[in-house]
Residue frames as qw, qx, qy, qz and C-alpha x, y, z in Angstrom:
[[0.584, -0.570, 0.487, -0.313, 10.62, 30.83, 9.87],
 [0.349, 0.378, -0.854, -0.082, 12.90, 27.82, 9.74],
 [0.844, -0.278, -0.334, -0.314, 11.24, 24.51, 10.68],
 [0.289, -0.604, 0.648, -0.363, 12.24, 23.19, 14.08],
 [0.718, 0.097, -0.680, -0.116, 13.15, 19.49, 14.13],
 [0.668, -0.601, 0.184, -0.398, 12.03, 18.14, 17.52],
 [0.827, -0.314, 0.459, 0.078, 13.80, 14.76, 17.28],
 [0.396, 0.754, -0.423, -0.311, 16.48, 15.24, 14.61],
 [0.028, 0.435, -0.899, -0.043, 18.15, 11.89, 15.36],
 [0.390, 0.138, 0.874, -0.256, 14.95, 9.85, 15.51],
 [0.489, 0.633, 0.577, -0.165, 12.13, 11.11, 13.30],
 [0.385, 0.102, 0.451, 0.799, 12.37, 12.48, 9.79],
 [0.067, -0.738, -0.478, -0.472, 9.29, 14.68, 10.26],
 [0.232, -0.017, -0.408, 0.883, 9.41, 17.93, 12.20],
 [0.121, 0.501, 0.600, -0.612, 6.74, 20.11, 13.76],
 [0.285, 0.472, -0.173, -0.816, 6.14, 22.04, 10.55],
 [0.827, 0.335, 0.395, -0.220, 5.33, 18.81, 8.72],
 [0.385, 0.754, -0.467, -0.255, 8.34, 19.16, 6.41],
 [0.993, 0.014, 0.112, 0.045, 9.59, 15.86, 5.05],
 [0.220, -0.774, 0.543, 0.241, 13.35, 15.41, 5.31],
 [0.912, 0.400, -0.038, -0.086, 14.44, 13.62, 2.14],
 [0.236, 0.777, -0.570, 0.126, 18.12, 13.96, 2.88],
 [0.086, -0.361, 0.889, -0.268, 18.27, 11.07, 5.32],
 [0.710, -0.107, -0.565, -0.407, 16.64, 7.68, 5.62],
 [0.249, -0.318, 0.732, -0.548, 15.55, 6.52, 9.06],
 [0.528, -0.144, -0.785, -0.289, 13.85, 3.23, 9.88],
 [0.093, -0.075, -0.759, 0.640, 13.20, 3.81, 13.58],
 [0.458, 0.123, 0.145, -0.868, 9.88, 5.49, 12.85],
 [0.688, 0.102, -0.559, -0.451, 8.83, 2.46, 10.77],
 [0.378, 0.024, -0.869, 0.319, 9.88, 0.23, 13.65],
 [0.170, 0.112, 0.538, -0.818, 7.65, 2.22, 16.01],
 [0.604, 0.160, -0.158, -0.765, 4.75, 2.16, 13.56],
 [0.593, 0.107, -0.777, -0.183, 5.20, -1.60, 13.12],
 [0.160, -0.053, -0.829, 0.534, 5.05, -2.17, 16.88],
 [0.367, 0.177, 0.305, -0.861, 1.89, -0.04, 17.17],
 [0.642, 0.174, -0.439, -0.603, 0.28, -1.86, 14.24],
 [0.484, 0.074, -0.871, 0.052, 1.14, -5.27, 15.67],
 [0.016, -0.122, -0.741, 0.660, -0.30, -4.39, 19.07],
 [0.368, 0.275, 0.254, -0.851, -3.42, -2.52, 18.01],
 [0.396, 0.132, -0.652, -0.633, -4.53, -4.51, 14.94],
 [0.471, -0.193, -0.853, -0.115, -5.96, -7.42, 16.91],
 [0.068, -0.299, -0.639, 0.706, -7.32, -5.39, 19.79],
 [0.115, 0.733, 0.661, 0.110, -10.82, -3.87, 19.70],
 [0.068, -0.834, -0.021, 0.547, -9.29, -0.44, 19.07],
 [0.668, 0.741, 0.074, -0.007, -8.34, 1.10, 15.77],
 [0.716, -0.244, 0.271, 0.595, -4.76, 0.38, 14.71],
 [0.413, 0.500, 0.383, 0.658, -5.25, 2.45, 11.57],
 [0.162, -0.916, -0.240, -0.278, -6.84, 5.34, 13.45],
 [0.604, -0.751, 0.089, 0.251, -4.15, 5.44, 16.11],
 [0.686, -0.021, 0.332, 0.646, -1.36, 5.13, 13.56],
 [0.256, 0.677, 0.339, 0.602, -2.77, 7.97, 11.48],
 [0.380, -0.910, -0.157, -0.049, -3.19, 9.97, 14.68],
 [0.666, -0.534, 0.214, 0.476, 0.52, 9.59, 15.44],
 [0.587, 0.210, 0.423, 0.657, 1.65, 10.10, 11.84],
 [0.121, 0.733, 0.346, 0.574, -0.42, 13.22, 11.21],
 [0.403, -0.886, -0.169, -0.155, -0.76, 14.74, 14.67],
 [0.654, -0.677, 0.193, 0.278, 2.73, 14.14, 16.05],
 [0.617, -0.199, 0.482, 0.590, 4.91, 13.74, 12.98],
 [0.201, 0.659, -0.090, -0.720, 3.22, 16.07, 10.50],
 [0.302, 0.021, 0.837, 0.455, 2.74, 13.53, 7.72],
 [0.386, 0.057, -0.362, -0.846, 0.40, 14.23, 4.85],
 [0.677, -0.002, 0.491, -0.548, -2.98, 12.58, 5.70],
 [0.841, 0.398, -0.184, -0.317, -3.13, 10.74, 2.36],
 [0.507, 0.483, -0.696, 0.162, 0.35, 9.24, 2.69],
 [0.273, -0.308, 0.730, -0.546, -0.27, 8.45, 6.37],
 [0.819, 0.110, 0.257, -0.501, -3.42, 6.52, 5.43],
 [0.793, 0.451, -0.393, -0.114, -1.53, 4.59, 2.72],
 [0.219, 0.482, -0.771, 0.354, 1.30, 3.77, 5.13],
 [0.518, -0.188, 0.600, -0.580, -1.16, 2.60, 7.81],
 [0.895, 0.242, 0.045, -0.372, -2.90, 0.31, 5.32],
 [0.609, 0.550, -0.569, 0.048, 0.45, -0.97, 4.02],
 [0.093, -0.457, 0.775, -0.426, 1.54, -2.03, 7.52],
 [0.828, -0.044, 0.274, -0.487, -1.41, -4.44, 7.59],
 [0.728, 0.420, -0.534, -0.093, 0.78, -6.71, 5.43],
 [0.162, 0.384, -0.810, 0.413, 2.73, -7.75, 8.52],
 [0.472, -0.061, 0.622, -0.622, -0.32, -8.46, 10.65],
 [0.824, 0.279, -0.185, -0.456, -1.89, -10.29, 7.71],
 [0.577, 0.368, -0.723, 0.096, 1.05, -12.68, 7.75],
 [0.108, -0.262, 0.766, -0.577, 0.75, -13.06, 11.53],
 [0.702, 0.055, 0.344, -0.621, -2.91, -14.13, 11.40],
 [0.803, 0.351, -0.406, -0.257, -2.17, -16.57, 8.56],
 [0.372, 0.359, -0.801, 0.303, 0.59, -18.17, 10.60],
 [0.295, -0.168, 0.667, -0.664, -1.40, -18.26, 13.85],
 [0.734, 0.224, 0.390, -0.510, -4.53, -19.71, 12.23],
 [0.176, 0.445, -0.762, -0.435, -2.60, -21.82, 9.71],
 [0.199, 0.118, 0.971, -0.056, -4.65, -24.95, 10.48],
 [0.396, 0.629, 0.486, -0.459, -7.89, -23.10, 9.74],
 [0.285, 0.691, -0.335, -0.573, -6.40, -21.57, 6.59],
 [0.005, 0.271, -0.919, -0.286, -5.20, -24.98, 5.33],
 [0.287, 0.336, 0.874, -0.202, -8.59, -26.55, 6.02],
 [0.382, 0.706, 0.202, -0.561, -10.37, -23.72, 4.18],
 [0.220, 0.588, -0.586, -0.513, -8.10, -24.09, 1.15],
 [0.096, -0.066, 0.986, 0.123, -8.64, -27.86, 1.05],
 [0.335, 0.475, 0.732, -0.357, -12.41, -27.48, 1.29],
 [0.286, 0.549, -0.211, -0.756, -12.43, -25.33, -1.86],
 [0.101, 0.163, -0.888, -0.417, -12.39, -28.53, -3.93],
 [0.117, -0.382, -0.916, -0.038, -15.72, -29.71, -2.52],
 [0.076, 0.250, 0.313, -0.913, -17.28, -26.30, -1.92],
 [0.002, -0.551, -0.750, -0.366, -21.01, -25.89, -2.53],
 [0.069, -0.357, 0.031, -0.931, -22.62, -22.49, -2.26],
 [0.627, -0.547, -0.353, -0.428, -24.73, -22.09, 0.85],
 [0.238, -0.564, 0.569, -0.549, -24.62, -22.79, 4.55],
 [0.869, -0.088, -0.397, -0.282, -25.27, -26.54, 4.59],
 [0.864, -0.298, -0.269, 0.304, -22.32, -27.52, 6.82],
 [0.472, -0.772, 0.018, 0.425, -19.52, -25.88, 8.77],
 [0.510, -0.170, 0.434, 0.723, -17.00, -25.72, 5.90],
 [0.209, 0.545, 0.571, 0.578, -19.48, -24.44, 3.30],
 [0.238, -0.900, -0.362, 0.042, -20.89, -21.98, 5.81],
 [0.474, -0.657, 0.128, 0.572, -17.47, -20.52, 6.59],
 [0.424, 0.033, 0.529, 0.734, -16.45, -20.33, 2.92],
 [0.080, 0.710, 0.568, 0.408, -19.71, -18.72, 1.83],
 [0.342, -0.879, -0.220, 0.249, -19.42, -16.27, 4.71],
 [0.481, -0.477, 0.276, 0.681, -15.87, -15.31, 3.71],
 [0.349, 0.279, 0.596, 0.668, -16.70, -14.96, 0.01],
 [0.031, -0.812, -0.504, -0.291, -19.79, -12.76, 0.46],
 [0.400, -0.851, -0.126, 0.315, -18.33, -10.61, 3.24],
 [0.521, -0.300, 0.338, 0.724, -15.11, -10.05, 1.26],
 [0.268, 0.474, 0.562, 0.623, -16.95, -8.95, -1.88],
 [0.181, -0.897, -0.379, -0.141, -19.05, -6.47, 0.09],
 [0.536, -0.691, 0.038, 0.484, -16.03, -5.23, 2.03],
 [0.514, -0.028, 0.418, 0.748, -14.05, -4.68, -1.16],
 [0.142, 0.649, 0.515, 0.542, -16.80, -2.73, -2.91],
 [0.314, -0.912, -0.258, -0.049, -17.65, -0.51, 0.05],
 [0.633, -0.552, 0.107, 0.532, -14.03, -0.10, 1.11],
 [0.489, 0.202, 0.396, 0.751, -12.98, 1.04, -2.36],
 [0.006, -0.796, -0.403, -0.453, -15.72, 3.69, -2.49],
 [0.480, -0.863, -0.122, 0.105, -14.88, 5.01, 0.97],
 [0.688, -0.299, 0.200, 0.630, -11.13, 4.95, 0.31],
 [0.367, 0.405, 0.381, 0.746, -11.47, 7.03, -2.86],
 [0.194, -0.873, -0.332, -0.301, -13.80, 9.43, -1.07],
 [0.609, -0.723, -0.023, 0.325, -11.36, 9.93, 1.80],
 [0.631, -0.078, 0.294, 0.714, -8.51, 10.47, -0.65],
 [0.237, 0.520, 0.415, 0.708, -10.36, 13.11, -2.66],
 [0.304, -0.891, -0.325, -0.093, -11.92, 15.07, 0.21],
 [0.364, 0.594, -0.277, 0.662, -9.75, 18.04, 1.09],
 [0.672, -0.663, -0.309, 0.117, -9.35, 17.44, 4.81],
 [0.042, 0.814, -0.428, 0.391, -7.19, 19.78, 6.85],
 [0.387, 0.207, -0.824, 0.357, -4.98, 18.07, 9.40],
 [0.257, -0.069, 0.580, -0.770, -7.32, 19.13, 12.21],
 [0.742, 0.114, -0.052, -0.658, -10.45, 17.99, 10.36],
 [0.689, 0.227, -0.683, -0.085, -8.82, 14.64, 9.57],
 [0.196, 0.129, -0.811, 0.536, -7.96, 14.13, 13.24],
 [0.483, -0.009, 0.315, -0.817, -11.49, 15.16, 14.18],
 [0.797, 0.141, -0.378, -0.449, -12.83, 12.39, 11.93],
 [0.523, 0.190, -0.794, 0.243, -10.48, 9.93, 13.60],
 [0.097, -0.125, 0.639, -0.752, -11.65, 11.04, 17.05],
 [0.672, 0.039, 0.082, -0.735, -15.34, 10.67, 16.26],
 [0.781, 0.183, -0.548, -0.238, -14.77, 7.24, 14.73],
 [0.347, 0.194, -0.809, 0.433, -12.83, 6.05, 17.78],
 [0.348, -0.070, 0.490, -0.796, -15.59, 7.22, 20.11],
 [0.788, 0.109, -0.189, -0.576, -18.17, 5.32, 18.03],
 [0.651, 0.213, -0.726, 0.059, -16.01, 2.20, 18.24],
 [0.073, 0.165, -0.743, 0.644, -15.79, 2.54, 22.02],
 [0.575, -0.001, 0.245, -0.781, -19.56, 2.94, 22.36],
 [0.812, 0.162, -0.428, -0.361, -20.14, -0.18, 20.25],
 [0.446, 0.223, -0.805, 0.323, -17.70, -2.07, 22.46],
 [0.212, -0.100, 0.606, -0.760, -19.61, -1.03, 25.58],
 [0.726, 0.088, -0.015, -0.682, -22.98, -2.00, 24.07],
 [0.701, 0.236, -0.651, -0.173, -21.66, -5.39, 22.97],
 [0.059, 0.251, -0.836, 0.485, -20.95, -6.37, 26.59],
 [0.571, 0.010, 0.401, -0.716, -24.69, -6.79, 27.12],
 [0.706, 0.234, -0.497, -0.447, -25.02, -9.58, 24.54],
 [0.808, -0.285, 0.461, -0.229, -25.75, -13.11, 25.81],
 [0.016, -0.476, 0.829, 0.292, -23.41, -15.84, 24.63],
 [0.783, 0.232, 0.537, -0.213, -24.94, -18.40, 22.27],
 [0.146, -0.412, 0.666, 0.605, -22.83, -19.52, 19.33],
 [0.745, 0.509, 0.387, -0.188, -24.41, -19.97, 15.91],
 [0.593, -0.010, 0.488, 0.640, -22.56, -20.61, 12.65],
 [0.044, 0.367, -0.182, -0.911, -22.42, -17.74, 10.11],
 [0.456, 0.559, 0.692, -0.001, -25.47, -17.26, 7.88],
 [0.384, 0.576, 0.380, 0.613, -26.34, -14.93, 5.01],
 [0.215, -0.945, -0.181, -0.167, -27.33, -12.09, 7.35],
 [0.645, -0.637, 0.182, 0.382, -23.97, -12.35, 9.11],
 [0.657, 0.150, 0.392, 0.626, -22.15, -12.38, 5.78],
 [0.191, 0.765, 0.314, 0.529, -23.77, -9.15, 4.60],
 [0.407, -0.908, -0.088, -0.051, -23.59, -7.39, 7.95],
 [0.700, -0.513, 0.230, 0.440, -19.94, -8.23, 8.60],
 [0.591, 0.338, 0.364, 0.635, -18.98, -7.34, 5.05],
 [0.025, 0.882, 0.219, 0.417, -20.49, -3.87, 5.46],
 [0.545, -0.834, 0.048, 0.069, -18.93, -3.31, 8.89],
 [0.754, -0.234, 0.291, 0.541, -15.50, -4.46, 7.74],
 [0.446, 0.576, 0.327, 0.603, -15.77, -2.14, 4.74],
 [0.194, -0.947, -0.134, -0.216, -16.46, 0.80, 7.06],
 [0.734, -0.566, 0.079, 0.367, -13.15, 0.11, 8.80],
 [0.607, 0.399, 0.157, 0.669, -11.32, 1.84, 5.92],
 [0.125, -0.889, -0.050, -0.438, -12.30, 5.06, 7.74],
 [0.413, 0.295, -0.600, 0.618, -9.40, 5.86, 10.10],
 [0.296, -0.272, 0.463, -0.790, -10.56, 5.36, 13.66],
 [0.877, -0.051, -0.002, -0.477, -13.08, 2.59, 12.97],
 [0.300, -0.442, 0.845, -0.028, -11.51, -0.58, 14.36],
 [0.595, 0.172, -0.646, -0.446, -11.96, -3.48, 11.95],
 [0.406, -0.063, -0.888, 0.207, -11.61, -6.11, 14.63],
 [0.083, 0.121, 0.560, -0.816, -13.43, -3.96, 17.17],
 [0.529, 0.176, -0.027, -0.830, -16.51, -3.33, 15.08],
 [0.657, 0.104, -0.657, -0.355, -16.78, -6.89, 13.70],
 [0.321, -0.033, -0.866, 0.382, -16.13, -8.61, 17.04],
 [0.251, 0.114, 0.425, -0.862, -18.69, -6.30, 18.67],
 [0.639, 0.144, -0.269, -0.707, -21.24, -7.24, 16.01],
 [0.566, 0.063, -0.820, -0.057, -20.51, -10.96, 16.44],
 [0.118, -0.076, -0.774, 0.617, -21.03, -10.63, 20.19],
 [0.427, 0.163, 0.182, -0.871, -24.27, -8.74, 19.65],
 [0.703, 0.153, -0.491, -0.491, -25.30, -11.63, 17.38],
 [0.811, -0.403, 0.297, -0.303, -24.65, -13.90, 20.42],
 [0.801, 0.373, -0.440, 0.161, -21.46, -15.57, 19.24],
 [0.812, -0.498, -0.077, 0.295, -19.10, -17.06, 21.81],
 [0.115, -0.934, 0.219, 0.257, -16.19, -14.58, 22.36],
 [0.460, -0.417, 0.669, 0.409, -13.38, -16.84, 21.13],
 [0.525, 0.413, 0.687, 0.285, -15.38, -17.78, 18.04],
 [0.195, 0.954, 0.198, -0.109, -16.13, -14.10, 17.41],
 [0.237, -0.786, 0.441, 0.363, -12.39, -13.38, 17.48],
 [0.544, -0.087, 0.754, 0.358, -11.57, -16.35, 15.24],
 [0.463, 0.656, 0.571, 0.172, -14.13, -15.40, 12.59],
 [0.059, 0.979, 0.003, -0.194, -13.10, -11.74, 12.71],
 [0.353, -0.629, 0.569, 0.395, -9.45, -12.66, 12.25],
 [0.552, 0.139, 0.756, 0.324, -10.15, -15.12, 9.43],
 [0.393, 0.803, 0.442, 0.070, -12.30, -12.65, 7.49],
 [0.112, -0.902, 0.195, 0.368, -9.47, -10.13, 7.69],
 [0.589, -0.236, 0.614, 0.469, -7.20, -12.32, 5.54],
 [0.452, 0.472, 0.592, 0.472, -8.91, -11.90, 2.14],
 [0.023, 0.962, 0.273, -0.008, -9.96, -8.33, 2.96],
 [0.345, -0.811, 0.284, 0.378, -6.46, -7.12, 3.87],
 [0.574, -0.058, 0.634, 0.516, -4.88, -9.06, 1.00],
 [0.355, 0.701, 0.535, 0.311, -7.31, -7.38, -1.41],
 [0.110, -0.980, -0.076, 0.146, -6.58, -3.96, 0.09],
 [0.475, -0.581, 0.442, 0.492, -2.82, -4.40, -0.34],
 [0.500, 0.230, 0.663, 0.508, -3.22, -5.55, -3.95],
 [0.177, 0.873, 0.438, 0.122, -5.60, -2.64, -4.58],
 [0.265, -0.884, 0.116, 0.367, -3.09, -0.13, -3.22],
 [0.489, -0.297, 0.589, 0.571, -0.42, -1.46, -5.55],
 [0.394, 0.476, 0.676, 0.401, -2.70, -1.43, -8.61],
 [0.045, 0.944, 0.320, 0.064, -3.85, 2.14, -7.90],
 [0.523, 0.459, -0.186, 0.694, -0.28, 3.31, -7.40],
 [0.382, -0.796, -0.006, -0.469, -1.14, 4.37, -3.86],
 [0.821, -0.196, -0.365, 0.393, 1.71, 2.73, -2.00],
 [0.356, -0.910, -0.045, 0.209, 3.25, 4.97, 0.68],
 [0.467, 0.792, -0.279, 0.277, 6.31, 7.04, -0.17],
 [0.643, -0.662, 0.384, -0.023, 8.83, 5.10, 1.89],
 [0.221, 0.615, -0.744, -0.141, 12.13, 3.37, 1.28],
 [0.779, 0.045, -0.610, -0.136, 12.58, -0.41, 0.98],
 [0.350, 0.113, -0.739, 0.564, 14.34, -0.54, 4.36],
 [0.333, -0.081, 0.359, -0.868, 11.45, 1.31, 6.01],
 [0.762, 0.011, -0.293, -0.577, 8.89, -0.98, 4.36],
 [0.701, 0.077, -0.702, 0.100, 10.69, -4.17, 5.43],
 [0.135, 0.133, -0.657, 0.730, 11.21, -2.89, 8.97],
 [0.493, -0.070, 0.183, -0.848, 7.57, -1.93, 9.39],
 [0.814, 0.036, -0.393, -0.426, 6.20, -5.18, 7.95],
 [0.605, 0.121, -0.739, 0.271, 8.58, -7.48, 9.84],
 [0.009, -0.128, 0.595, -0.794, 7.97, -5.68, 13.14],
 [0.619, -0.045, 0.068, -0.781, 4.17, -5.69, 12.75],
 [0.777, 0.076, -0.586, -0.216, 4.33, -9.42, 11.90],
 [0.458, 0.088, -0.758, 0.457, 6.32, -10.41, 14.99],
 [0.153, -0.035, 0.481, -0.863, 4.45, -8.15, 17.41],
 [0.652, -0.009, -0.199, -0.732, 1.12, -9.07, 15.81],
 [0.682, 0.019, -0.730, -0.049, 1.77, -12.78, 16.34],
 [0.255, -0.020, -0.716, 0.649, 2.44, -12.19, 20.02],
 [0.323, -0.007, 0.199, -0.925, -0.59, -9.91, 20.37],
 [0.698, -0.054, -0.471, -0.537, -2.98, -12.48, 18.83],
 [0.585, -0.047, -0.781, 0.216, -1.77, -15.17, 21.22],
 [0.101, -0.057, -0.577, 0.809, -2.17, -12.94, 24.27],
 [0.448, -0.026, -0.049, -0.892, -5.59, -11.69, 23.16],
 [0.699, -0.096, -0.632, -0.321, -6.94, -15.21, 22.70],
 [0.481, -0.098, -0.745, 0.451, -5.69, -16.08, 26.20],
 [0.057, -0.173, -0.447, 0.876, -7.15, -12.97, 27.78],
 [0.244, -0.348, -0.581, -0.694, -10.51, -13.00, 25.99],
 [0.506, -0.639, -0.511, -0.273, -13.23, -11.64, 28.20],
 [0.637, -0.476, -0.353, 0.494, -10.85, -10.36, 30.91],
 [0.288, -0.284, 0.033, 0.914, -9.91, -6.93, 29.55],
 [0.279, 0.815, 0.499, -0.096, -12.24, -4.11, 28.48],
 [0.461, -0.008, 0.270, 0.846, -11.00, -1.76, 25.76],
 [0.113, 0.771, 0.541, 0.316, -14.12, 0.37, 25.14],
 [0.290, -0.909, -0.139, 0.267, -13.11, 3.11, 27.58],
 [0.512, -0.371, 0.371, 0.681, -9.64, 3.38, 26.03],
 [0.337, 0.437, 0.601, 0.578, -11.22, 3.93, 22.59],
 [0.073, -0.902, -0.405, -0.130, -13.41, 6.75, 23.89],
 [0.446, -0.780, 0.051, 0.437, -10.57, 8.48, 25.77],
 [0.482, -0.134, 0.489, 0.715, -8.27, 8.37, 22.73],
 [0.217, 0.628, 0.600, 0.446, -11.13, 9.65, 20.56],
 [0.202, -0.938, -0.254, 0.119, -11.68, 12.62, 22.86],
 [0.481, -0.579, 0.269, 0.600, -7.97, 13.46, 22.75],
 [0.428, 0.186, 0.603, 0.648, -8.08, 13.29, 18.94],
 [0.083, 0.820, 0.517, 0.230, -10.91, 15.83, 18.92],
 [0.382, -0.737, -0.128, 0.544, -8.90, 18.43, 20.84],
 [0.306, -0.211, 0.390, 0.842, -6.92, 19.74, 17.80],
 [0.059, 0.477, 0.693, 0.537, -10.13, 19.86, 15.75],
 [0.239, -0.838, -0.478, 0.111, -11.98, 21.87, 18.43],
 [0.383, -0.587, 0.072, 0.710, -9.02, 24.22, 18.64],
 [0.252, 0.099, 0.576, 0.771, -9.19, 24.67, 14.86],
 [0.061, -0.685, -0.659, -0.306, -12.91, 25.55, 15.07],
 [0.318, -0.905, -0.274, 0.069, -12.51, 28.08, 17.87]]
């Protein structure tokens, strides 16, 4: 049976999952970049939703879809660096006088970032290799995404009960956030969602929870991108597709961060996570029965 191309002039993937190497389109990368830029800084999983679209709607190989989703974080990494450039510059300057520990605000933030990044990198690498080697079917992979999204939504709902009382990061926060951020390598677990939820449960003020979550993403995402390159796990895409996806996710991500900071505490995303997770489980349940 010949594969049927649903959107021959838009997408290069058809319903059968066959990759069309004859032509090079960038519109799909543009769409993925927009989704990444919007979802990355919201308490929902950008990676999970991107993989859901790539695998479920466009028939991409789960492994390549995961690599592409991680790669698109390059654009949103640049957006958070630009948006929080004053914080980034201050952190870099404080490296000269850094002393290990949590004695003052600068040392506390630096120690927090160093410890959480090391833990994130170690755990993330183990989980990434495990996901890559496990022989998921498309339905099973989407089922994993669905379950992870539902968990993220439940955590978001629970976090609403936390009382606001800001405290600067300590060793417990460093370890906890490092572990949670490492878990976000699993498609469907929102990095910002799970870390912001944990900060709120630890009684951080919402805007400070967002700021710390965004700042800790910088070394983690940078390390993930470098790791992908060193392991030869970059997605199989053209230069034009890569540039389109990164540039789009950067611009949209910058706008999304600004709007999210302004709307902190006014919009609830937990229900959206759960609904999307349930939808993601539908193909998996059909596969089982």
